[in-house]
NUGU-122237 format. One record per residue (C-alpha): residue number from 0; residue in one letter; y, z, x. Coordinates in nm, 4 decimals. Layout:
i;aa;v;w;u
NUM;a;Y;Z;X
...
REM end
This chain:
i;aa;v;w;u
0;m;3.3804;-2.5030;9.8565
1;s;3.3108;-2.1735;9.6762
2;t;2.9625;-2.0307;9.6297
3;r;2.9927;-2.0780;9.2545
4;a;3.0398;-2.4534;9.2967
5;l;2.7522;-2.4715;9.5463
6;r;2.5310;-2.2826;9.3033
7;r;2.6113;-2.5275;9.0240
8;l;2.5400;-2.8276;9.2478
9;r;2.2011;-2.6871;9.3451
10;g;2.1148;-2.6179;8.9805
11;k;2.0644;-2.2449;9.0301
12;q;2.1638;-1.9740;8.7876
13;r;2.3910;-1.6879;8.8612
14;g;2.2257;-1.4021;9.0513
15;q;1.9371;-1.6038;9.1950
16;e;2.0709;-1.5981;9.5525
17;a;2.0936;-1.2178;9.5464
18;l;1.7157;-1.2026;9.5609
19;d;1.6984;-1.3776;9.9053
20;l;1.6712;-1.0894;10.1460
21;g;1.5010;-1.2784;10.4296
22;d;1.8287;-1.3602;10.6047
23;l;1.8918;-0.9959;10.6795
24;g;1.6516;-1.0106;10.9771
25;e;1.4244;-0.7364;10.8488
26;s;1.0463;-0.7683;10.8605
27;p;0.8440;-0.7446;10.5433
28;e;0.6787;-0.4152;10.6501
29;e;1.0154;-0.2450;10.7064
30;q;1.1452;-0.3699;10.3744
31;a;0.8346;-0.2420;10.1956
32;e;0.8740;0.1006;10.3586
33;v;1.2373;0.1285;10.2563
34;e;1.1527;0.0150;9.9053
35;t;0.8772;0.2716;9.8543
36;e;1.1182;0.5459;9.9515
37;e;1.3945;0.4518;9.7048
38;v;1.2325;0.2541;9.4242
39;p;1.0271;0.4399;9.1581
40;h;0.6497;0.4236;9.1728
41;e;0.6142;0.2055;8.8598
42;s;0.8204;-0.0869;8.9961
43;a;0.7074;-0.0640;9.3583
44;n;0.4434;-0.3335;9.3353
45;v;0.6734;-0.5789;9.1627
46;s;0.9600;-0.5308;9.4073
47;t;0.7448;-0.5567;9.7239
48;s;0.5828;-0.8770;9.6071
49;n;0.9220;-1.0281;9.5256
50;i;1.0593;-0.9271;9.8657
51;n;0.7584;-1.0747;10.0498
52;n;0.7937;-1.4057;9.8712
53;n;1.1674;-1.4160;9.9296
54;s;1.1247;-1.3355;10.2996
55;r;0.8826;-1.6269;10.3453
56;k;1.1267;-1.8632;10.1782
57;a;1.4071;-1.7244;10.3880
58;k;1.2236;-1.7931;10.7151
59;k;1.1890;-2.1578;10.6214
60;n;1.5531;-2.1935;10.5193
61;k;1.7059;-1.9911;10.8029
62;v;1.8232;-2.2925;10.9960
63;q;1.9686;-2.4706;10.6943
64;k;2.1651;-2.1766;10.5526
65;n;2.3004;-2.0225;10.8783
66;t;2.4749;-1.7509;10.6857
67;s;2.7453;-1.5721;10.8815
68;n;2.8255;-1.3028;10.6236
69;i;2.5449;-1.0834;10.4925
70;f;2.7511;-0.9790;10.1902
71;e;2.7161;-1.3298;10.0458
72;l;2.3528;-1.2534;9.9594
73;i;2.3973;-0.9022;9.8226
74;c;2.7301;-0.8920;9.6416
75;d;2.8085;-1.0691;9.3155
76;a;2.9622;-1.4112;9.3163
77;d;3.2938;-1.2800;9.1865
78;e;3.3131;-1.0327;9.4730
79;v;3.2314;-1.3061;9.7237
80;e;3.5173;-1.5208;9.6038
81;k;3.7571;-1.2287;9.6413
82;i;3.6775;-1.1818;10.0153
83;p;3.9827;-1.2756;10.2188
84;p;3.9444;-1.5554;10.4760
85;d;4.0599;-1.3266;10.7600
86;d;3.7436;-1.1161;10.7253
87;e;3.5258;-1.4218;10.7415
88;a;3.6944;-1.5403;11.0600
89;e;3.6167;-1.2191;11.2457
90;k;3.2733;-1.2098;11.4095
91;p;3.1637;-0.8605;11.5243
92;g;2.9015;-0.7956;11.7895
93;r;2.5284;-0.7950;11.7477
94;a;2.5021;-0.4161;11.7536
95;e;2.7583;-0.3680;11.4817
96;k;2.5917;-0.6472;11.2892
97;s;2.2484;-0.4836;11.2988
98;e;2.3857;-0.1426;11.1912
99;k;2.5701;-0.3002;10.8986
100;a;2.2626;-0.5007;10.8101
101;k;2.0454;-0.1887;10.7905
102;s;2.2908;0.0021;10.5753
103;d;2.3612;-0.2938;10.3509
104;n;1.9926;-0.3752;10.3298
105;n;1.9269;-0.0323;10.1802
106;r;2.2088;-0.0842;9.9336
107;g;2.0715;-0.4262;9.8413
108;i;1.7241;-0.2897;9.7743
109;e;1.8715;-0.0178;9.5536
110;r;2.0714;-0.2739;9.3629
111;l;1.7613;-0.4913;9.3284
112;a;1.5602;-0.2073;9.1740
113;q;1.8464;-0.1144;8.9429
114;s;1.8915;-0.4746;8.8386
115;q;1.5220;-0.5095;8.7528
116;e;1.5345;-0.1967;8.5416
117;g;1.8572;-0.3151;8.3788
118;v;1.7111;-0.6573;8.2977
119;s;1.4071;-0.5025;8.1340
120;a;1.6285;-0.2649;7.9368
121;k;1.8609;-0.5464;7.8286
122;s;1.5709;-0.7632;7.7196
123;g;1.4378;-0.4763;7.5116
124;d;1.7788;-0.4153;7.3590
125;r;1.8175;-0.7843;7.2773
126;g;1.4834;-0.7889;7.1003
127;k;1.5847;-0.4863;6.8983
128;k;1.9182;-0.6424;6.8094
129;k;1.7507;-0.9631;6.6969
130;k;1.5109;-0.7711;6.4806
131;k;1.7957;-0.5736;6.3298
132;k;1.9861;-0.8910;6.2491
133;k;1.6855;-1.0433;6.0782
134;k;1.6381;-0.7281;5.8754
135;k;2.0002;-0.7467;5.7669
136;v;1.9728;-1.1001;5.6336
137;t;1.6448;-1.0422;5.4506
138;s;1.7330;-0.7019;5.3072
139;e;2.0666;-0.8092;5.1666
140;d;1.9109;-1.0903;4.9559
141;g;2.2056;-1.3216;4.9973
142;k;2.4610;-1.0794;4.8529
143;r;2.6312;-1.0277;5.1851
144;i;2.6226;-1.3115;5.4356
145;e;2.7251;-1.3025;5.7989
146;p;3.0447;-1.4988;5.8680
147;d;2.8766;-1.7011;6.1443
148;n;2.6058;-1.8379;5.9125
149;i;2.7943;-2.1392;5.7731
150;d;2.4926;-2.2967;5.6009
151;l;2.4270;-1.9898;5.3871
152;l;2.7951;-1.9643;5.2983
153;l;2.8073;-2.3265;5.1840
154;e;2.4848;-2.2910;4.9854
155;n;2.6132;-1.9781;4.8147
156;l;2.9422;-2.1521;4.7342
157;e;2.7628;-2.4508;4.5780
158;q;2.5471;-2.2239;4.3645
159;s;2.8456;-2.0291;4.2399
160;n;3.0349;-2.3499;4.1591
161;g;2.7354;-2.4913;3.9740
162;l;2.7029;-2.1810;3.7592
163;s;3.0706;-2.1763;3.6743
164;l;3.0705;-2.5441;3.5839
165;q;2.7718;-2.5013;3.3591
166;s;2.9169;-2.2067;3.1707
167;d;3.2618;-2.3489;3.1119
168;e;3.1950;-2.6353;2.8741
169;n;3.0993;-2.6261;2.5039
170;g;2.8460;-2.3603;2.4445
171;g;2.7692;-2.2053;2.7813
172;c;2.4924;-2.2332;3.0338
173;n;2.2130;-2.2559;2.7759
174;k;2.3327;-2.5955;2.6628
175;k;2.3487;-2.7218;3.0168
176;s;2.0118;-2.5828;3.1139
177;v;1.8413;-2.7836;2.8371
178;i;1.9737;-3.1225;2.9479
179;l;1.9588;-3.0387;3.3170
180;v;1.8019;-3.3207;3.5213
181;e;1.5651;-3.2613;3.8127
182;h;1.5240;-3.5137;4.0926
183;r;1.1478;-3.4773;4.1175
184;n;1.1050;-3.5652;3.7493
185;l;1.2885;-3.8959;3.7908
186;n;0.9927;-4.0383;3.9841
187;p;0.7105;-4.1623;3.7546
188;e;0.4553;-4.1127;4.0313
189;t;0.5051;-3.7369;3.9973
190;e;0.3829;-3.7495;3.6376
191;l;0.1031;-3.9961;3.7109
192;k;-0.0258;-3.7760;3.9942
193;r;-0.0342;-3.4838;3.7517
194;y;-0.2518;-3.6852;3.5131
195;f;-0.4807;-3.8802;3.7485
196;g;-0.4414;-3.7255;4.0941
197;a;-0.2631;-3.8490;4.4051
198;r;-0.5583;-4.0524;4.5327
199;a;-0.5866;-4.2512;4.2101
200;v;-0.2128;-4.3229;4.2020
201;l;-0.1459;-4.4014;4.5680
202;g;-0.4904;-4.5280;4.6721
203;d;-0.5090;-4.6685;5.0236
204;q;-0.1507;-4.7877;5.0353
205;r;-0.0315;-4.8367;5.3893
206;p;0.3154;-4.9665;5.4735
207;r;0.3180;-5.3024;5.6383
208;q;0.4791;-5.2948;5.9773
209;r;0.5583;-5.6638;5.9977
210;n;0.8538;-5.8122;5.8139
211;r;0.9477;-5.4791;5.6621
212;h;1.2880;-5.4428;5.4977
213;f;1.4451;-5.1049;5.5562
214;h;1.6001;-4.9970;5.2270
215;r;1.8108;-4.6968;5.1502
216;s;1.6150;-4.4051;5.0006
217;t;1.7097;-4.3428;4.6368
218;w;1.6104;-4.1067;4.3559
219;m;1.5739;-4.3356;4.0554
220;t;1.3757;-4.6246;4.2008
221;s;1.1558;-4.6953;4.5009
222;p;1.2694;-5.0104;4.6857
223;k;0.9997;-5.2722;4.7307
224;d;0.9397;-5.4985;5.0270
225;s;0.9226;-5.7966;4.7924
226;w;1.2876;-5.7520;4.6973
227;p;1.5552;-5.9608;4.8668
228;r;1.7417;-5.8028;5.1533
229;f;2.0094;-5.5783;5.0076
230;s;2.3721;-5.6563;5.0732
231;r;2.6500;-5.4879;4.8816
232;p;2.7186;-5.7081;4.5793
233;g;3.0745;-5.5828;4.5318
234;v;3.0188;-5.2851;4.2998
235;s;3.1733;-4.9523;4.3978
236;m;3.2416;-4.6191;4.2292
237;t;3.5671;-4.4257;4.2311
238;l;3.6652;-4.0800;4.1121
239;l;3.9262;-4.1008;3.8348
240;e;3.9962;-3.7313;3.7793
241;s;3.8477;-3.3863;3.8182
242;k;3.9417;-3.1328;3.5541
243;n;3.7836;-2.8004;3.4555
244;g;3.4847;-2.8664;3.6754
245;i;3.4149;-3.2111;3.5201
246;q;3.4386;-3.5214;3.7412
247;c;3.5133;-3.8544;3.5710
248;f;3.3938;-4.1614;3.7619
249;t;3.3982;-4.5334;3.7022
250;f;3.2417;-4.8400;3.8588
251;e;3.4702;-5.1093;3.9950
252;h;3.4137;-5.4772;4.0682
253;s;3.5555;-5.6513;4.3726
254;r;3.7267;-5.9895;4.3487
255;d;3.4169;-6.1746;4.4670
256;y;3.2015;-5.9910;4.2136
257;q;3.4476;-6.0816;3.9383
258;q;3.4047;-6.4490;4.0224
259;v;3.0267;-6.4100;4.0024
260;q;3.0724;-6.2351;3.6667
261;f;3.2683;-6.5321;3.5327
262;k;2.9903;-6.7662;3.6444
263;f;2.7396;-6.5428;3.4676
264;l;2.9322;-6.5667;3.1402
265;d;2.9309;-6.9469;3.1752
266;a;2.5532;-6.9362;3.2304
267;v;2.5033;-6.7237;2.9180
268;e;2.7087;-6.9623;2.7063
269;s;2.4990;-7.2530;2.8306
270;m;2.1926;-7.0838;2.6709
271;d;1.9771;-7.1947;2.9620
272;p;1.7935;-6.9170;3.1514
273;n;1.7563;-7.1459;3.4516
274;n;2.1285;-7.1134;3.5145
275;i;2.0908;-6.7356;3.5382
276;v;1.7964;-6.7802;3.7762
277;a;2.0060;-7.0082;3.9957
278;l;2.2862;-6.7518;3.9956
279;l;2.0454;-6.4756;4.0977
280;q;1.9178;-6.6820;4.3889
281;l;2.2675;-6.6783;4.5346
282;n;2.3497;-6.3211;4.4205
283;p;2.0164;-6.1344;4.3978
284;y;2.1765;-5.8021;4.3024
285;h;2.4174;-5.9151;4.0312
286;i;2.3587;-5.6514;3.7643
287;d;2.4328;-5.8312;3.4379
288;s;2.2190;-6.1269;3.5471
289;l;1.9309;-5.8887;3.6198
290;l;1.9641;-5.7259;3.2766
291;q;1.9826;-6.0550;3.0893
292;l;1.6936;-6.2138;3.2775
293;s;1.4874;-5.8994;3.2181
294;d;1.5236;-5.9508;2.8419
295;v;1.4111;-6.3114;2.8813
296;c;1.1020;-6.2052;3.0773
297;r;1.0206;-5.9352;2.8227
298;i;1.0384;-6.1870;2.5375
299;q;0.8038;-6.4103;2.7360
300;e;0.5685;-6.1058;2.7710
301;d;0.6139;-6.0809;3.1462
302;q;0.6529;-5.7029;3.1428
303;e;0.6012;-5.6550;3.5161
304;m;0.8836;-5.8903;3.6130
305;a;1.1109;-5.7459;3.3426
306;r;1.0586;-5.3937;3.4737
307;d;1.1087;-5.5047;3.8337
308;l;1.4456;-5.6611;3.7511
309;i;1.5650;-5.3412;3.5812
310;e;1.4604;-5.1343;3.8832
311;r;1.6516;-5.3690;4.1115
312;a;1.9630;-5.3251;3.8976
313;l;1.9305;-4.9450;3.9150
314;y;1.8883;-4.9639;4.2916
315;s;2.2091;-5.1666;4.3183
316;f;2.3914;-4.9055;4.1097
317;e;2.2603;-4.6101;4.3075
318;c;2.3664;-4.7659;4.6373
319;a;2.7215;-4.7779;4.4978
320;f;2.7371;-4.4105;4.3933
321;h;3.0346;-4.1998;4.4936
322;p;2.9505;-3.9161;4.7371
323;l;3.0537;-3.6609;4.4716
324;f;2.8602;-3.8255;4.1885
325;s;2.5527;-3.6185;4.1013
326;l;2.2632;-3.7010;3.8717
327;t;2.1533;-3.3401;3.8378
328;s;2.4712;-3.1311;3.8165
329;g;2.5530;-3.2261;3.4562
330;t;2.9249;-3.2469;3.5404
331;s;2.9566;-3.6200;3.6255
332;r;3.0948;-3.8401;3.3494
333;l;3.1111;-4.2168;3.2938
334;d;3.3340;-4.3612;3.0231
335;y;3.1519;-4.6140;2.8042
336;l;3.4823;-4.7729;2.7075
337;r;3.4957;-4.9416;3.0483
338;p;3.2797;-5.2582;3.0655
339;e;3.1834;-5.1875;3.4268
340;n;3.0071;-4.8646;3.3210
341;r;2.8141;-5.0049;3.0248
342;a;2.5627;-5.1892;3.2397
343;f;2.4581;-4.8589;3.3981
344;y;2.3925;-4.7070;3.0553
345;l;2.1879;-5.0082;2.9460
346;a;1.9893;-5.0201;3.2704
347;l;1.8987;-4.6524;3.2349
348;y;1.7957;-4.6987;2.8705
349;k;1.5758;-5.0017;2.9388
350;h;1.4152;-4.8306;3.2362
351;m;1.3438;-4.5308;3.0113
352;v;1.1754;-4.7558;2.7527
353;f;0.9511;-4.9099;3.0185
354;l;0.8520;-4.5646;3.1412
355;e;0.7621;-4.4483;2.7893
356;k;0.5469;-4.7560;2.7324
357;r;0.3849;-4.7053;3.0721
358;g;0.2613;-4.3631;2.9609
359;c;0.5193;-4.1441;3.1376
360;p;0.6979;-3.9605;2.8526
361;r;0.8062;-3.6717;3.0762
362;t;0.9836;-3.9069;3.3158
363;a;1.1340;-4.0972;3.0224
364;l;1.2637;-3.7667;2.8855
365;e;1.4376;-3.7001;3.2155
366;y;1.6199;-4.0342;3.1961
367;c;1.7086;-3.9624;2.8329
368;k;1.8698;-3.6353;2.9383
369;l;2.0471;-3.8190;3.2219
370;i;2.2046;-4.0681;2.9784
371;l;2.3033;-3.7836;2.7480
372;s;2.4656;-3.5897;3.0333
373;l;2.6899;-3.8820;3.1296
374;d;2.8889;-3.8407;2.8058
375;p;2.7462;-3.5597;2.5893
376;d;3.0451;-3.5481;2.3537
377;l;3.0619;-3.9124;2.2423
378;d;2.6965;-4.0039;2.3186
379;p;2.7592;-4.3824;2.3205
380;l;2.3884;-4.4758;2.2980
381;c;2.3134;-4.1908;2.0523
382;m;2.0352;-4.0388;2.2596
383;l;2.0123;-3.7452;2.0188
384;l;1.8110;-3.9760;1.7924
385;l;1.5487;-4.0150;2.0669
386;v;1.5360;-3.6933;2.2702
387;d;1.3275;-3.5072;2.0104
388;f;1.0595;-3.7782;2.0104
389;l;1.0266;-3.7707;2.3909
390;m;1.0120;-3.3901;2.3932
391;l;0.7281;-3.3977;2.1438
392;r;0.5479;-3.6668;2.3430
393;s;0.5783;-3.4660;2.6649
394;r;0.4950;-3.1371;2.4820
395;e;0.8243;-2.9718;2.5743
396;y;0.8255;-2.7662;2.2550
397;k;1.0348;-2.4746;2.3755
398;s;1.2971;-2.7078;2.5211
399;l;1.3303;-2.8861;2.1878
400;l;1.3815;-2.5614;1.9979
401;q;1.6303;-2.4421;2.2598
402;l;1.8282;-2.7660;2.2295
403;y;1.8305;-2.7318;1.8509
404;q;1.9581;-2.3739;1.8661
405;d;2.2276;-2.4448;2.1261
406;w;2.3657;-2.7663;1.9750
407;e;2.3309;-2.6916;1.6031
408;e;2.6620;-2.5084;1.5829
409;h;2.8873;-2.7816;1.7220
410;r;2.6775;-3.0975;1.6568
411;n;2.5151;-3.0114;1.3220
412;l;2.1720;-3.1373;1.4269
413;s;2.0061;-3.0218;1.1046
414;q;2.1790;-3.3111;0.9244
415;l;1.9802;-3.5643;1.1298
416;p;1.6357;-3.6449;0.9846
417;n;1.4735;-3.6660;1.3273
418;f;1.5673;-3.3090;1.4234
419;a;1.4866;-3.1679;1.0783
420;f;1.1281;-3.2991;1.0881
421;s;1.0661;-3.2787;1.4641
422;c;1.1607;-2.9109;1.4915
423;a;0.9240;-2.8281;1.2055
424;l;0.6480;-3.0238;1.3792
425;c;0.7305;-2.8425;1.7019
426;r;0.6853;-2.5028;1.5333
427;f;0.3514;-2.6157;1.3952
428;h;0.2254;-2.7179;1.7404
429;l;0.3301;-2.3811;1.8811
430;s;0.1375;-2.2008;1.6073
431;q;-0.1794;-2.3929;1.6996
432;q;-0.1846;-2.2862;2.0637
433;e;-0.4962;-2.0891;2.1549
434;d;-0.3328;-1.8514;2.4034
435;l;-0.0782;-1.7326;2.1456
436;d;-0.0934;-1.3887;1.9881
437;p;-0.2240;-1.3994;1.6252
438;k;0.0877;-1.2327;1.4855
439;e;0.3134;-1.4673;1.6777
440;a;0.1097;-1.7674;1.5637
441;e;0.1442;-1.6548;1.2030
442;n;0.5213;-1.6192;1.2398
443;q;0.5463;-1.9663;1.3929
444;k;0.3407;-2.1083;1.1039
445;k;0.5733;-1.9512;0.8471
446;l;0.8799;-2.0872;1.0231
447;a;0.7175;-2.4310;1.0404
448;d;0.6473;-2.4240;0.6652
449;q;1.0051;-2.3264;0.5843
450;m;1.1558;-2.5923;0.8109
451;l;0.9297;-2.8697;0.6821
452;q;1.0032;-2.7832;0.3197
453;s;1.3779;-2.7833;0.3894
454;a;1.3467;-3.1218;0.5650
455;l;1.1543;-3.2724;0.2705
456;i;1.4110;-3.1434;0.0210
457;m;1.7034;-3.2696;0.2287
458;f;1.5458;-3.6088;0.3158
459;p;1.2909;-3.6985;0.0417
460;g;1.3025;-4.0681;0.1376
461;v;1.1039;-4.0005;0.4567
462;l;0.7720;-3.9067;0.2930
463;m;0.6537;-4.2316;0.1320
464;p;0.7317;-4.4670;0.4269
465;l;0.5713;-4.2129;0.6617
466;l;0.2487;-4.1997;0.4594
467;d;0.2494;-4.5779;0.4319
468;l;0.2649;-4.6284;0.8110
469;c;0.0013;-4.3581;0.8626
470;t;-0.2239;-4.5478;0.6167
471;v;-0.2583;-4.2434;0.3915
472;q;-0.2829;-4.2812;0.0142
473;p;-0.0694;-4.0095;-0.1516
474;d;-0.1706;-3.8150;-0.4591
475;a;-0.0798;-3.9511;-0.8035
476;t;0.1341;-3.6484;-0.8793
477;v;0.3450;-3.7287;-0.5733
478;t;0.3926;-4.1002;-0.6384
479;s;0.4723;-4.0483;-1.0064
480;h;0.7251;-3.7728;-0.9443
481;c;1.0893;-3.8816;-0.9531
482;f;1.1794;-3.6747;-0.6471
483;f;0.9519;-3.8657;-0.4053
484;g;0.9141;-4.1880;-0.6015
485;p;1.0935;-4.5219;-0.5511
486;k;1.4147;-4.3734;-0.6870
487;s;1.4496;-4.1507;-0.3804
488;q;1.4571;-4.4539;-0.1518
489;i;1.6754;-4.6786;-0.3642
490;g;1.9395;-4.4134;-0.4185
491;q;1.9827;-4.3355;-0.0473
492;p;2.3221;-4.3990;0.1157
493;p;2.3146;-4.6880;0.3681
494;a;2.3587;-4.4686;0.6757
495;l;2.0826;-4.2310;0.5641
496;a;1.8468;-4.5224;0.4969
497;e;1.9107;-4.6443;0.8505
498;l;1.8351;-4.3025;1.0014
499;t;1.5194;-4.2416;0.8006
500;a;1.3819;-4.5887;0.8783
501;l;1.4515;-4.5331;1.2482
502;y;1.2730;-4.1974;1.2529
503;v;0.9695;-4.3126;1.0564
504;g;0.9248;-4.6313;1.2592
505;r;0.9427;-4.4417;1.5885
506;t;0.7454;-4.1205;1.5262
507;y;0.4823;-4.2030;1.2621
508;a;0.2063;-4.1918;1.5261
509;l;0.2780;-3.8212;1.5848
510;w;0.1877;-3.7375;1.2231
511;k;-0.1555;-3.9035;1.2106
512;e;-0.3583;-3.5975;1.3110
513;a;-0.5774;-3.4516;1.0385
514;a;-0.4439;-3.0960;1.0787
515;i;-0.0861;-3.2186;1.0506
516;m;-0.1662;-3.4182;0.7371
517;l;-0.3184;-3.1129;0.5687
518;w;-0.0124;-2.9083;0.6586
519;l;0.2152;-3.1833;0.5229
520;e;0.0182;-3.1950;0.1985
521;e;0.0593;-2.8205;0.1430
522;s;0.4346;-2.8414;0.2049
523;v;0.4761;-3.1358;-0.0350
524;k;0.3074;-2.9425;-0.3153
525;e;0.5337;-2.6438;-0.2525
526;v;0.8440;-2.8681;-0.2577
527;l;0.7402;-3.0196;-0.5933
528;r;0.6984;-2.6695;-0.7323
529;r;1.0509;-2.5766;-0.6182
530;v;1.1933;-2.8975;-0.7643
531;d;1.0296;-2.8351;-1.1006
532;s;1.1582;-2.4780;-1.1027
533;k;1.5112;-2.6135;-1.0415
534;d;1.5763;-2.4368;-0.7163
535;s;1.9464;-2.4170;-0.6258
536;f;1.8755;-2.5457;-0.2728
537;v;1.7512;-2.8777;-0.4164
538;e;2.0786;-2.9395;-0.5979
539;e;2.2799;-2.8392;-0.2913
540;c;2.0974;-3.0918;-0.0721
541;e;2.1486;-3.3652;-0.3312
542;n;2.5253;-3.3074;-0.3261
543;k;2.5269;-3.3250;0.0532
544;r;2.3462;-3.6590;0.0507
545;k;2.5998;-3.8076;-0.1913
546;q;2.9011;-3.6932;0.0099
547;r;2.7724;-3.7744;0.3560
548;y;2.5981;-4.0690;0.5232
549;q;2.8271;-4.3296;0.3683
550;s;2.8966;-4.5188;0.6931
551;a;2.7237;-4.4769;1.0260
552;p;2.9264;-4.4803;1.3483
553;r;2.9003;-4.7670;1.5921
554;n;2.6852;-4.5811;1.8427
555;i;2.4054;-4.5444;1.5826
556;h;2.4105;-4.9206;1.5188
557;r;2.3938;-4.9735;1.8939
558;h;2.0952;-4.7419;1.9201
559;v;1.9126;-4.9200;1.6373
560;l;1.9621;-5.2562;1.8070
561;l;1.8315;-5.1178;2.1352
562;s;1.5273;-4.9615;1.9683
563;e;1.4147;-5.2975;1.8222
564;i;1.2338;-5.1178;1.5378
565;k;1.1986;-5.3684;1.2557
566;e;1.2188;-5.1083;0.9787
567;a;1.5536;-4.9881;1.1158
568;t;1.7133;-5.3214;1.2125
569;s;1.6593;-5.4510;0.8587
570;t;1.8913;-5.1765;0.7294
571;l;2.1871;-5.2703;0.9514
572;p;2.5054;-5.3671;0.7637
573;l;2.6347;-5.7232;0.7493
574;d;2.9324;-5.6663;0.9783
575;v;2.6842;-5.5863;1.2594
576;t;2.4256;-5.8564;1.2009
577;a;2.6803;-6.1352;1.1448
578;q;2.8327;-6.1172;1.4929
579;p;2.6491;-6.2462;1.8022
580;v;2.4707;-5.9745;2.0001
581;m;2.4472;-6.0055;2.3773
582;g;2.1769;-5.8144;2.5618
583;f;2.4010;-5.7269;2.8573
584;d;2.6694;-5.5721;2.6318
585;l;2.5457;-5.4556;2.2904
586;l;2.8208;-5.3928;2.0355
587;p;3.1076;-5.3216;2.2760
588;p;3.3550;-5.0564;2.1585
589;l;3.6526;-5.1864;1.9654
590;d;3.8963;-4.9935;2.1885
591;s;3.7522;-5.0990;2.5246
592;v;3.9464;-5.0381;2.8464
593;i;3.9649;-5.3802;3.0129
594;s;4.0324;-5.3790;3.3862
595;y;4.0230;-5.7567;3.4371
596;t;4.0048;-6.0551;3.2014
597;r;3.8266;-6.3842;3.2197
598;p;4.0576;-6.6802;3.2856
599;e;4.0880;-6.9375;3.0115
600;r;3.8690;-7.2389;3.0558
601;q;3.9345;-7.5949;2.9514
602;h;3.7231;-7.7108;2.6596
603;v;3.4239;-7.9065;2.7831
604;g;3.3648;-8.2265;2.5937
605;a;3.0403;-8.3212;2.4268
606;s;2.9794;-8.6001;2.6770
607;n;2.9161;-8.3443;2.9533
608;e;2.6464;-8.1603;2.7549
609;s;2.2906;-8.2549;2.6798
610;t;2.1684;-8.3211;2.3269
611;l;1.9434;-8.0159;2.3318
612;s;2.2304;-7.7913;2.4406
613;l;2.4534;-7.9264;2.1644
614;f;2.1790;-7.8644;1.9107
615;f;2.1404;-7.5002;2.0126
616;r;2.5158;-7.4483;2.0176
617;s;2.5473;-7.5901;1.6675
618;l;2.3083;-7.3222;1.5404
619;l;2.5351;-7.0434;1.6592
620;p;2.8003;-6.8991;1.4288
621;n;3.0525;-6.9259;1.7161
622;f;3.0108;-7.2989;1.7759
623;n;3.3888;-7.3484;1.8019
624;l;3.4525;-7.1127;2.0902
625;q;3.8334;-7.1039;2.0724
626;n;3.8418;-7.0146;1.7037
627;e;3.5817;-6.7458;1.7530
628;l;3.7792;-6.5835;2.0349
629;t;4.0977;-6.5684;1.8304
630;a;3.9115;-6.4314;1.5297
631;l;3.7492;-6.1651;1.7457
632;r;4.0884;-6.0600;1.8852
633;d;4.2320;-6.0313;1.5340
634;f;3.9298;-5.8304;1.4213
635;k;3.9666;-5.5867;1.7105
636;r;4.3383;-5.5521;1.6456
637;f;4.3375;-5.4891;1.2707
638;s;3.9944;-5.3414;1.1881
639;p;3.9961;-4.9619;1.1320
640;k;3.7780;-4.7345;1.3373
641;t;3.4482;-4.6259;1.1882
642;s;3.4578;-4.2745;1.0516
643;i;3.2120;-4.0297;1.2094
644;w;3.0275;-3.8240;0.9533
645;c;2.9009;-3.4752;1.0187
REM end
C-alpha cells in the first residue's frame, strides 16, 4: 500500500510525516546544533522546539514504524511513490547508512526551515489576496461581478428583469411604482405595531408546543392552530402564457373539487346555511363555501368568525400558488372571465374591507393595490373607485397625486368624481403640513382651490348630499341657486348619480373637519360667482355631463354591490336589481370562459322538500329553476355588451 493511502487511513494531512525527524537516529542536541548553523536566528527557537517534540514522539513510535528508507520521512509523497522497488530491496551497511543519514538530515533541516518560511509567506499572501478580493467586490458596487459568485449574478439578473418589466407596459415605471405591493405591508400586525407598539400587539403570546399544527408560512394570512389540518382541496394554479414580461395564470379545479363544487351549488339552492356548514365539515378548505358562510356570519354580526373564514380561504389560495406567481412584481395576471379566478378577487376584497374596519387602512391599501395589479386594464372590481379613499385614510398624499398624474392620460381619472374631489382634498392636506415651506404651502393651497372649484363645476350634485351627511346646514344663497339646488341632482345621468352617491356615502367622514368645511365654503362662493358671470368652463362641463355617464359598465355595478352603501345601491338600474345576486359570484361577466359545467339534475318534487323551504323558494323570482336557466342562457346570448364610457 502506498504512503498516500496510509496517510489517508490515519487521517493525517499531506506533509505531516515530513516533520518526524526522530527516526534518523540523531540526538536532540546534535539536531539543535545543526539547526542553529543553517537556520536564521529568528526561526531558531521555533524549529528547535518542533524538532525536540518530534524526536520524543519518534522514540515512542520507533518499534511500530520500523522505517527502512530514510527518504520516506524527508521527501514529498509524490517522490516517494516514484522510488523504484529495486532500490527499496537493497539494504546497505550500517556505515553507509549513517553517512547518508547525516547528509540527508542536514538537507531535511534545511527543507524544514524553508518550508516554515514558505508557509508563513503563503499565509501572508493569502490574506492579502482575500483582502484584495473583498475590496474588488465592495468598490465595484455591483457593476462588475465575479463569475464565480452565482448568487450576485442571479440577484442582478432578477433586478434587471424587474426593471424592464415595469417599464414596458402602459406608461412606464412610474405607473408600476405607484401600485407596487410590498410583502411587509400585507401583514396588519406591521401597521398595528406602528400605532401601539409590539408589546401591546403581541403581548405575552407563546406558541403552544402540544397539539401544534405545522402550517406553511404565507404572506397574506397567518395560519392559526384552531384551523383544521390543511390538506390540498384540489385547487391548483397553472401558467397560461408569458408575453412581453407579463405572466397570465389561472386557477384550476380537480375532478374531486368539481364534485364538491356541485354539492355546494345544491346547498346554496336549498337556502339552508346548515347544508354549507355540513359541507365544510367534510371539506374545510372549500373556498366558495368559506366565502358564502362568511357572508352569513357577517349578517348575523359574528365579525370574528366571518373574518376567520375569509383568512382561511386566502390561505387555501396561497398554498396553491404557482412558483412563478408573484404578489409584488406587478406582472402576474388573473383573468376575471374564468370562474375559478373570481373567488380569489372576492376573497381579497372582503379581506380588505375587514382590515379597513379593523383600523388598518395602510394594509387595506396594499390589498387594494394587489387587486388592481391583477388586471389593471379591465379592473373587474373597479378598485379605482376605492384606492383614493384608502390613500387619504392612510395619509399617502404623494402617492395619490402620483397615481393621478400617471394614469390621467390613458384612464381619464379626472372624469371620476372620487378622484376630482380626493385630489383637491389631498392638495389641501399637503398645504396644512407644518414642516412645509411657506411658499410651497401657498402654492399647494392655490392648486387645491383650483382643483376643488373644477370638481364642483363638473360634479355639482356632490355638494348637497355631502353637506347633508356631514350634518351641515348650507347657506340660503347656495340652496336657492339653480346650480346647486334640487335641479342639479334630478338632471344627473344615471351613471353619474351612481358614482356621486358612492363617493359621498364612502368619504363624507373625511370632510367633517372644521378647516375643511371653511375651505369648502370659500370654494362654493367662488364657483357661484363664476356661474353667475357665465364662465365658459361651466358650459363646457355641462355638455360633458350630457354626453357621458349614460350607462355604467358592469364592473361599476359589481363594485357598488360589494360596497353595500345604501345611497349607491338605491341608484342601481333595474336589470341589475331584478336578477338574483349570489355572494360567491357577484354579477358574473356575460362572456365568461367556462372550463367545466354542472350536470343537469332531475327536478326534485315538492314531496321531498319541507314546507318552510317551499315557502322561501316561492319568494324567489327564479322559483321555476328550468325556465330561469333557459332565460338566463338566452339573455347571455342575445344581450349586447355594456358600453364603457370615458
